[in-house]
C-alpha positions in Angstrom: 134.2 65.1 112.4 136.9 66.5 110.0 139.2 67.3 112.9 138.8 63.9 114.5 139.4 62.1 111.2 142.3 64.4 110.1 140.6 65.3 106.8 138.9 68.3 105.3 135.2 69.0 105.8 134.8 68.5 102.0 136.1 65.0 102.4 133.6 64.3 105.2 130.8 65.6 103.0 131.9 63.4 100.1 131.9 60.3 102.3 128.5 61.2 103.7 127.0 61.7 100.3 128.8 58.8 98.6 130.4 61.1 96.0 133.8 60.9 94.3 134.4 57.4 95.7 137.3 56.9 93.2 139.1 60.0 94.6 138.9 58.9 98.3 141.1 56.1 99.6 139.6 53.3 101.6 141.8 54.2 104.5 140.5 57.8 104.5 136.9 56.7 104.2 137.3 54.4 107.2 138.9 57.2 109.2 135.8 59.3 108.5 133.4 56.5 109.3 135.1 55.8 112.6 134.9 59.5 113.5 131.2 59.7 112.6 130.5 56.7 114.8 132.5 58.0 117.7 130.7 61.4 117.6 127.3 59.8 117.0 126.9 62.2 114.1 123.5 62.4 112.4 123.4 64.4 109.1 120.2 66.5 109.4 118.9 68.3 106.4 119.8 71.6 107.8 123.3 70.5 108.6 123.9 69.6 105.0 124.2 73.3 104.0 125.1 75.1 107.2 125.5 74.6 110.9 122.2 73.5 112.4 119.7 76.4 112.9 116.2 76.2 114.2 114.0 74.5 111.6 110.7 75.8 112.9 109.3 72.3 112.7 108.1 70.1 115.6 106.5 66.7 115.6 103.9 64.9 117.6 104.2 61.1 117.8 101.1 59.3 119.0 100.2 55.6 119.3 96.9 55.6 117.4 95.5 58.4 115.2 92.2 56.6 115.0 91.6 56.9 118.7 89.7 60.2 119.1 91.6 61.0 122.3 95.0 61.0 120.6 93.5 62.8 117.6 92.4 65.6 119.9 95.8 65.7 121.6 97.5 66.0 118.2 95.0 68.7 117.2 96.1 70.6 120.4 99.7 70.3 119.3 99.0 71.5 115.8 96.8 74.4 116.8 99.3 75.7 119.4 102.2 75.1 117.1 100.5 77.1 114.3 99.9 80.0 116.7 103.6 79.9 117.6 104.6 80.0 113.9 105.7 76.4 113.8 105.0 73.6 111.3 103.8 70.4 112.9 104.4 66.8 111.7 101.9 64.2 112.9 103.3 60.7 113.2 101.4 57.5 114.2 103.3 54.6 115.7 100.2 52.3 115.5 101.0 50.7 118.9 104.3 49.4 117.3 107.6 49.7 119.2 109.4 49.1 115.9 107.5 51.9 114.1 107.9 54.2 117.1 111.7 53.7 117.1 111.9 54.3 113.4 110.0 57.5 113.7 112.3 58.8 116.4 115.3 58.1 114.1 113.5 59.7 111.1 112.6 62.8 113.1 116.2 63.2 114.2 117.4 63.1 110.6 114.7 65.5 109.6 116.1 68.0 112.0 112.9 68.8 113.9 113.3 71.3 116.8 111.2 69.2 119.2 108.9 66.2 119.7 105.7 65.9 121.7 105.9 62.2 122.4 103.1 59.8 123.5 104.8 56.4 123.9 103.3 53.1 123.1 104.2 52.0 126.7 107.8 52.0 128.0 110.1 53.5 125.3 113.7 53.2 124.5 115.1 56.0 126.7 118.5 55.9 125.0 116.8 57.1 121.8 115.3 60.0 123.7 118.6 60.9 125.2 120.2 60.7 121.7 117.6 63.2 120.5 118.4 65.6 123.3 122.1 65.3 122.7 121.5 66.5 119.1 119.5 69.5 120.3 116.0 68.1 119.9 113.7 68.9 122.8 111.4 66.1 124.0 108.2 66.4 126.1 106.2 63.4 127.0 102.4 63.8 126.9 99.6 61.7 128.6 101.9 58.8 129.5 104.8 59.3 131.9 108.4 58.2 131.2 110.7 58.2 134.2 112.9 61.2 134.3 111.2 63.1 131.5 109.0 66.2 131.6 105.3 65.3 131.0 102.0 67.0 130.5 99.3 64.7 131.8 95.8 64.7 133.4 95.0 63.8 137.0 94.1 60.2 136.0 94.2 58.8 139.5 92.1 61.6 141.0 89.6 61.5 138.2 89.2 57.7 138.6 88.8 58.0 142.3 86.1 60.6 142.1 84.2 58.7 139.4 84.3 55.5 141.4 83.3 57.2 144.6 80.3 58.8 142.7 79.0 55.6 141.2 79.4 53.7 144.5 77.2 56.5 146.1 74.5 55.5 143.6 74.3 52.1 145.3 76.4 49.9 143.0 78.2 47.1 144.9 79.1 44.3 142.5 81.6 46.2 140.5 84.2 45.1 137.9 86.9 47.1 136.1 88.3 46.9 132.6 91.7 48.5 132.6 94.1 49.5 129.8 97.5 48.0 129.3 99.4 47.1 132.5 102.6 48.8 131.4 101.1 52.3 130.7 101.1 54.9 133.5 97.7 56.3 132.4 96.1 52.9 132.8 97.8 52.2 136.1 96.8 55.5 137.6 93.2 54.9 136.7 93.2 51.5 138.2 94.8 52.8 141.4 92.1 55.5 141.7 89.4 52.9 141.3 91.1 50.6 143.9 91.5 53.5 146.4 87.7 54.3 146.2 86.4 50.7 146.4 88.7 50.0 149.4 87.5 53.2 151.1 83.9 52.0 150.6 84.7 48.5 152.0 84.1 46.8 148.7 86.0 44.1 146.9 86.0 44.2 143.1 84.5 41.2 141.3 87.2 41.4 138.7 90.0 43.7 137.4 90.7 42.7 133.8 93.1 44.3 131.3 92.2 45.4 127.7 94.2 47.6 125.4 92.1 50.8 125.2 90.3 49.6 122.0 86.6 49.1 121.4 87.4 45.4 120.6 89.0 44.7 123.9 86.3 46.3 125.9 83.7 44.3 124.0 85.6 41.0 124.4 86.3 41.4 128.2 82.8 42.7 129.0 81.2 39.8 127.1 83.1 37.3 129.1 82.4 39.1 132.4 78.7 39.5 131.8 78.4 35.8 130.7 80.3 34.4 133.7 79.7 36.8 136.6 76.8 38.7 138.4 77.9 42.2 137.7 76.1 45.5 138.5 78.6 47.9 137.2 81.6 47.8 134.8 84.0 50.7 135.0 86.3 51.0 132.0 89.7 52.6 131.6 88.6 54.7 128.6 85.6 55.5 126.5 86.4 53.2 123.6 86.4 50.1 125.9 83.2 51.4 127.5 81.5 51.6 124.2 82.7 48.1 123.5 81.1 47.0 126.8 77.8 48.7 125.8 77.8 46.6 122.6 78.4 43.4 124.6 75.6 44.3 127.0 73.2 45.0 124.1 74.0 41.6 122.4 73.4 39.8 125.7 70.1 41.7 126.1 71.2 43.4 129.3 69.6 46.8 129.7 71.8 49.8 130.5 71.4 51.5 132.9 68.4 49.6 134.4 70.2 46.3 134.8 73.9 47.3 134.4 75.9 50.5 134.8 78.9 51.3 132.6 81.4 54.1 132.9 84.2 55.3 130.6 87.1 57.7 130.8 88.3 60.6 128.5 85.0 62.0 127.2 85.7 61.6 123.5 83.1 62.9 121.2 81.5 59.4 120.7 80.8 59.3 124.4 77.9 61.7 123.9 76.7 60.0 120.7 76.0 56.5 122.1 72.7 55.6 123.7 72.5 56.3 126.6 75.4 58.8 126.7 78.3 57.6 128.7 78.9 58.5 132.3 82.6 59.3 132.1 85.5 61.5 133.1 86.6 64.4 130.9 90.3 64.5 130.2 91.4 67.7 128.4 93.2 66.0 125.5 93.4 69.2 123.4 94.9 71.2 126.3 97.4 68.4 127.0 98.7 68.8 123.4 98.7 72.6 123.6 100.5 72.7 127.0 103.1 70.3 125.7 104.0 72.7 122.9 104.5 75.5 125.5 106.7 73.2 127.6 108.6 72.1 124.5 109.4 75.7 123.6 110.4 76.6 127.2 113.0 73.9 127.3 112.0 73.4 130.9 112.2 70.1 132.8 109.0 70.7 134.9 105.9 68.7 134.5 102.2 69.7 134.3 99.1 67.9 135.6 95.7 69.1 134.4 92.4 68.6 136.2 89.6 66.2 135.1 85.9 66.4 135.7 83.0 63.9 135.9 80.5 63.9 133.0 77.2 62.7 134.4 75.8 60.7 131.4 73.0 58.2 131.3 74.8 54.9 131.8 74.6 55.0 135.6 71.5 55.7 137.7 70.7 55.3 141.4 70.1 51.7 142.4 66.6 50.9 143.8 
């Protein structure tokens, strides 16, 4: 910056810190500001004292810390980071693009070495590219971003296997409550479901979209069960499935005798509801841990982890 502006490093530091304003001409200050903008310079904490060294700090940015799946993923990042001698910052975007963007800016200024990033949906790729230009590694977890390394589960395969299993129990009038339509995890699970019902020669009664929350599962299931003759509701995650269970209970529909319900993820609450959910286990903790390994390797490869069906009590053979 000093070379481009034609001033000393001390002058650049003074402009950055707002010191000695009376001893720096406006022309010099503008020269420095133009150089900072041209070089896209970001003053990290480490760079204020010396050339940027490894900070030993990484971050995990997730959409919802209250969702047990993301909490488990963040736990995997923290545990693996601790084993590697790293400090881990946990950041929650709360499904907000604005908050997500602000966190990415903050983490750059904080001088973290890397970020395990679970985007709200489709992120601002330019911000990710900016991070990499400044030496911050970024690995995407759970939700794909085009062109970026990702650690994810086999969501399509898991959904296909689950749907094929419940169809084998004799369910025919099936509906699906999906997650957001612009999230790869949600789309993969819908696709696995559609592949299986098509293979079985069935046509879904409905495919509705929620937002992976208990409230959306409850709301959509209540409408479906009030308006349609449904034998089975498959849900894109466990929180929506638990919402569907609540809706069925309020409508006095017995699960599993009159209605089957499935989830996806196998969060801890899936085993605590009655009856326990039939669902698919996604290794959230392992996704977080593997993402740290990929972060430290600086590799551009991606990792896909296997899922497995959890045979709970919300689906039974049809008489």
